[in-house]
C-alpha positions as CSV (number, residue, x, y, z in Angstrom):
1,M,1.9,105.2,101.5
2,Q,4.9,107.7,100.2
3,S,6.9,109.1,102.8
4,P,6.7,113.2,102.0
5,R,10.1,114.0,102.8
6,R,11.5,110.9,100.9
7,L,10.8,112.9,97.6
8,G,13.6,115.0,96.2
9,V,16.8,113.0,97.2
10,V,17.7,109.4,96.2
11,R,21.2,108.0,97.0
12,Q,21.8,105.3,94.2
13,P,23.9,101.9,95.6
14,T,27.5,102.9,96.2
15,S,29.9,100.4,96.5
16,A,30.6,98.5,99.4
17,W,33.6,100.7,101.1
18,P,32.9,103.9,99.9
19,T,35.1,105.4,103.0
20,P,38.3,104.3,104.6
21,L,36.9,102.3,107.5
22,A,40.2,103.0,109.7
23,P,39.7,107.0,109.3
24,R,36.3,106.7,110.3
25,L,36.7,105.0,113.9
26,L,39.7,106.9,114.5
27,P,38.4,109.2,116.9
28,A,36.7,106.4,118.5
29,A,39.5,104.5,119.0
30,M,41.4,107.0,120.5
31,L,38.5,107.6,122.8
32,V,38.4,104.0,124.2
33,A,42.6,103.9,124.4
34,L,42.4,107.0,126.4
35,L,39.6,106.1,128.6
36,G,42.2,102.8,129.2
37,L,45.1,104.7,130.7
38,V,42.8,107.0,132.5
39,C,41.4,104.1,134.2
40,G,43.8,101.6,135.0
41,Q,43.7,98.0,135.0
42,V,41.5,95.9,132.9
43,R,39.6,91.9,132.5
44,A,37.2,91.4,129.9
45,E,34.4,89.0,128.9
46,E,34.7,87.6,125.0
47,F,31.6,90.2,123.1
48,F,29.6,92.8,123.8
49,A,25.9,92.4,124.4
50,T,24.6,94.1,121.2
51,R,23.3,93.5,117.9
52,D,22.5,95.6,114.5
53,Q,20.0,98.0,115.5
54,N,18.6,98.4,111.6
55,P,15.1,99.3,112.5
56,L,13.7,97.4,109.4
57,L,14.8,94.4,110.8
58,R,15.3,94.2,114.2
59,G,12.1,92.1,114.3
60,F,13.7,89.4,112.9
61,Y,15.7,86.7,115.1
62,L,19.6,87.5,115.8
63,P,20.6,86.2,119.5
64,L,22.9,88.2,121.4
65,P,26.7,86.6,121.8
66,I,26.9,84.2,124.3
67,D,29.2,86.1,127.0
68,T,29.2,83.2,130.7
69,R,31.0,80.0,130.6
70,L,29.0,76.9,131.7
71,D,29.7,77.4,135.7
72,A,28.6,81.0,135.9
73,G,25.3,80.0,137.7
74,A,22.6,82.6,137.6
75,A,23.8,85.5,135.3
76,V,21.4,88.7,134.4
77,S,21.9,91.6,132.5
78,A,20.8,95.0,130.8
79,T,21.9,96.9,128.3
80,V,20.8,100.3,126.7
81,L,21.8,100.8,122.9
82,V,20.9,104.5,121.3
83,S,20.9,104.0,117.6
84,N,20.6,107.1,115.5
85,T,20.8,106.6,110.8
86,L,19.6,108.2,108.2
87,N,19.2,106.1,104.9
88,V,17.9,107.0,101.8
89,E,18.3,104.9,98.2
90,G,15.9,104.1,95.9
91,N,15.4,102.5,92.2
92,S,12.4,102.0,89.7
93,Q,11.1,99.3,91.9
94,E,12.1,100.5,95.6
95,H,12.2,103.2,97.8
96,L,13.9,103.4,100.8
97,F,13.6,106.4,103.4
98,V,14.9,105.6,107.3
99,D,15.6,108.6,109.6
100,G,15.5,108.4,113.0
101,E,16.9,107.4,116.7
102,S,16.0,104.5,118.5
103,L,16.7,103.4,122.3
104,A,16.4,99.4,122.8
105,L,16.7,98.1,126.2
106,Y,17.6,94.6,126.2
107,L,17.3,92.6,129.4
108,T,18.5,88.7,130.0
109,Y,18.6,86.2,132.7
110,G,20.6,83.2,132.2
111,N,21.1,79.9,134.5
112,S,22.4,76.3,134.1
113,L,19.6,73.7,132.8
114,R,21.6,70.7,134.3
115,Q,25.2,69.2,133.4
116,G,26.9,70.9,130.6
117,W,23.8,73.1,129.8
118,R,23.0,76.4,130.1
119,Y,19.7,78.5,128.8
120,R,18.9,82.3,128.6
121,V,16.0,84.4,128.1
122,T,16.4,87.9,126.5
123,L,13.4,90.8,126.2
124,P,14.0,93.8,124.2
125,I,11.9,96.9,124.8
126,I,12.1,99.6,122.6
127,H,11.6,103.2,121.5
128,D,11.8,105.1,118.8
129,S,11.6,108.8,118.1
130,G,13.4,111.8,116.2
131,G,15.7,111.8,118.9
132,V,18.4,114.0,120.1
133,L,21.5,112.9,118.2
134,D,21.7,114.6,115.1
135,G,23.1,117.8,115.6
136,V,26.0,116.1,117.7
137,I,26.5,113.4,114.5
138,D,27.0,116.1,112.0
139,T,29.2,118.2,114.4
140,W,31.6,114.8,114.5
141,H,31.2,114.6,111.2
142,V,32.2,118.2,109.9
143,A,35.0,118.1,113.0
144,F,36.9,115.3,111.7
145,G,36.5,115.5,108.1
146,F,34.1,112.8,107.4
147,R,31.4,112.3,105.0
148,R,28.1,114.2,105.9
149,G,26.1,112.1,103.9
150,D,22.2,113.2,103.0
151,R,22.1,115.1,106.8
152,P,22.8,118.9,105.3
153,Y,19.2,118.0,103.3
154,F,17.0,116.7,106.4
155,P,15.4,118.4,109.2
156,K,17.1,117.4,112.3
157,R,15.1,115.5,115.1
158,Q,12.4,113.8,112.6
159,L,10.7,110.4,113.2
160,D,10.5,108.5,109.2
161,Y,11.1,104.9,108.9
162,F,9.4,104.0,105.5
163,Y,10.5,101.2,102.7
164,S,8.1,100.5,99.1
165,G,9.1,97.7,97.2
166,Q,8.7,94.0,98.9
167,G,5.8,94.8,100.6
168,T,5.3,98.4,102.7
169,I,6.6,99.8,105.6
170,Y,5.8,103.2,107.3
171,L,6.4,104.3,111.0
172,N,6.3,108.3,111.4
173,H,5.2,108.5,115.0
174,P,7.1,107.9,118.7
175,Q,6.2,104.7,119.9
176,T,7.7,102.2,122.4
177,S,6.7,98.5,122.7
178,L,8.0,94.9,123.8
179,G,10.0,93.7,121.2
180,D,10.0,89.6,120.6
181,L,10.6,87.7,123.8
182,A,13.5,85.2,122.5
183,A,14.9,81.7,124.8
184,D,18.1,80.7,123.7
185,V,19.4,76.7,124.9
186,G,23.4,75.9,124.7
187,W,25.1,72.7,125.3
188,Y,28.6,72.9,126.5
189,A,31.4,70.9,124.6
190,A,34.5,72.3,126.5
191,D,34.9,74.6,128.8
192,D,37.8,75.6,131.0
193,V,40.3,78.5,131.6
194,R,41.6,78.4,128.4
195,R,38.6,77.5,125.4
196,T,35.3,77.5,125.5
197,V,33.0,75.4,122.7
198,S,29.4,75.9,123.1
199,F,26.7,74.8,120.5
200,W,23.3,76.7,120.6
201,G,20.0,76.2,119.7
202,G,17.2,79.5,120.1
203,L,13.5,80.1,119.4
204,K,11.7,83.6,119.7
205,A,8.4,84.0,120.3
206,P,6.0,87.1,118.6
207,T,5.0,88.9,121.4
208,G,6.4,92.9,119.9
209,S,4.6,94.7,117.3
210,V,4.7,94.7,113.7
211,A,3.1,97.8,113.3
212,G,5.8,99.3,115.8
213,L,9.0,97.5,113.8
214,T,9.7,95.4,116.8
215,S,8.9,91.5,116.0
216,D,8.2,90.3,112.1
217,G,5.1,88.7,113.4
218,A,6.4,85.4,113.4
219,W,8.3,82.8,115.6
220,D,11.7,82.3,114.5
221,G,14.5,80.1,115.2
222,T,18.3,80.2,115.2
223,V,21.4,77.9,115.9
224,W,25.2,78.4,115.9
225,A,28.5,78.0,117.5
226,H,30.2,79.2,119.9
227,A,34.1,79.6,120.4
228,A,36.8,81.4,122.7
229,M,40.1,81.0,123.3
230,R,41.9,82.9,126.4
231,W,45.1,84.1,127.0
232,P,46.7,85.7,130.1
233,K,46.3,89.4,128.2
234,W,44.1,88.2,125.1
235,Q,40.7,86.8,124.7
236,L,39.3,85.7,121.1
237,A,36.5,84.6,120.4
238,S,33.8,83.9,117.3
239,E,30.1,82.7,116.8
240,L,28.9,81.9,113.7
241,G,25.1,80.8,112.8
242,I,22.0,80.5,110.8
243,A,18.5,82.5,111.3
244,Q,15.5,81.1,110.1
245,P,12.4,83.1,110.2
246,F,9.1,80.9,110.2
247,G,6.8,83.5,108.6
248,D,7.5,87.4,107.6
249,E,4.4,90.1,108.3
250,L,7.0,92.8,107.7
251,F,8.1,92.2,103.6
252,A,5.3,90.6,102.3
253,G,6.8,86.9,102.8
254,H,9.9,88.1,100.8
255,A,12.4,88.1,103.9
256,H,10.7,84.5,105.1
257,R,13.9,82.8,104.1
258,S,17.4,81.5,105.9
259,S,19.8,83.9,107.1
260,A,23.7,83.8,108.0
261,F,25.5,85.7,110.7
262,A,29.1,85.8,112.4
263,R,31.1,87.5,114.9
264,L,34.2,87.8,115.9
265,A,36.1,90.0,118.8
266,A,39.5,90.2,120.1
267,T,40.2,91.7,124.1
268,R,42.9,93.2,125.3
269,A,43.1,92.9,129.1
270,L,45.2,95.7,131.1
271,G,44.9,93.1,134.8
272,P,42.2,93.0,136.8
273,V,39.9,95.8,136.5
274,W,39.6,97.4,132.9
275,S,39.2,95.3,129.3
276,L,39.3,96.6,125.8
277,R,37.6,95.1,123.2
278,A,37.1,95.5,119.3
279,Q,33.8,93.2,117.8
280,L,32.8,92.7,114.2
281,D,29.6,91.4,113.3
282,G,28.1,90.5,109.8
283,R,25.0,89.1,108.6
284,S,24.0,87.8,105.0
285,G,21.0,89.5,103.6
286,R,17.2,89.5,104.6
287,V,14.9,90.2,101.9
288,A,15.0,88.4,98.6
289,G,14.9,90.5,95.7
290,S,16.0,93.8,97.5
291,E,18.5,95.8,96.1
292,M,18.7,98.2,99.0
293,R,22.1,98.2,100.7
294,F,20.3,98.8,103.9
295,L,18.1,95.5,103.4
296,G,21.3,93.3,102.6
297,P,23.9,91.9,103.7
298,S,25.5,94.4,106.7
299,M,28.7,95.1,108.5
300,Q,29.2,96.4,111.8
301,L,32.1,97.1,113.8
302,T,32.0,98.1,117.4
303,V,34.8,99.4,120.2
304,G,34.8,99.6,123.6
305,A,35.9,99.1,127.8
306,A,34.5,96.8,130.2
307,R,35.2,97.3,133.9
308,R,34.6,94.5,136.9
309,F,33.6,95.5,140.2
310,R,33.6,93.5,143.2
311,G,31.7,90.0,142.9
312,R,30.5,88.9,139.7
313,W,29.5,92.5,138.4
314,R,30.6,94.9,135.6
315,I,29.7,97.3,133.1
316,E,30.6,97.6,129.4
317,M,30.1,100.4,127.1
318,G,31.4,102.3,123.5
319,L,29.7,102.8,120.1
320,A,29.3,100.8,116.7
321,E,29.2,102.2,113.6
322,D,28.6,100.8,109.8
323,A,31.9,98.7,109.0
324,A,30.5,98.5,105.2
325,V,28.4,102.1,104.9
326,N,24.8,102.2,104.8
327,T,24.4,98.4,105.6
328,A,23.8,99.1,109.4
329,P,22.8,102.2,111.7
330,D,25.5,105.2,111.3
331,I,26.3,104.9,114.8
332,T,24.9,103.1,118.3
333,F,26.1,104.0,121.6
334,F,25.5,101.5,124.2
335,L,26.3,100.6,128.2
336,G,25.5,97.5,129.7
337,I,25.5,96.1,133.4
338,H,26.2,92.0,133.8
339,G,26.0,90.4,136.8
């Protein structure tokens, strides 16, 4: 089935870094810095609870980062991510048109399992629609002199997720559905005031909707390592892992292969209340044989702030952009609460 709005404008594959990264994110960095100056003192955890919201690939298991110490006890979080993107690609074998906005709510609960061990359960709820951010994003690009891409050529507030080539995907109506339920277990090899090293494994069940693109229709597994170092004013953290789907009902089996992912984050504490953070997320390609950048290796940069309240509660807020252009959604805003 062809997407009628896709016809007529096809972007050919471009180089991985067509737009300098620093100028594109300068306004976001200025906003975060201003927030820190206005609100005063800062404190941080290691990672934001975010992940790539690519609507064609979100059904595959990519665990949220680990953000708790071994002795944290019971921990809960709720993070809302609003993602907007317009991606147009095509060649003689494949066609891709992704235009829409998603609102995802990620709910997590974690606790100690036994000495040296923790577990975590994650459930996403996802809504897709034409959204309300198209005009805001276009105005942002014009105001700061950024390239507008294909946005001037398509109507605003439309939902159209289409891909043909290694299988066929088509979603053009608003929908809300549960995502896939995931459970993770981790062993902490080291955990103290200065450092944390832990090793994790997880399993995802196909509780979501293949038609709604919130599941790949299969059980998935993953293993990854987490490491963090802490100083009085700075925190550095990294994660490295492998995800393995045990099936694939989205891309006719072409995504039934291992995929690597990695994360790096640096946090600056300005005091006991507020913190600022930059986080870089990357992963390898998901779909074998595809030449579409939106289905290949990706890199996403997230900047934001965290505020700690009395007790163990904190809020996190910020935005993410596709650091490697057209490999992740154009923009994702997030707001989360943790306790």
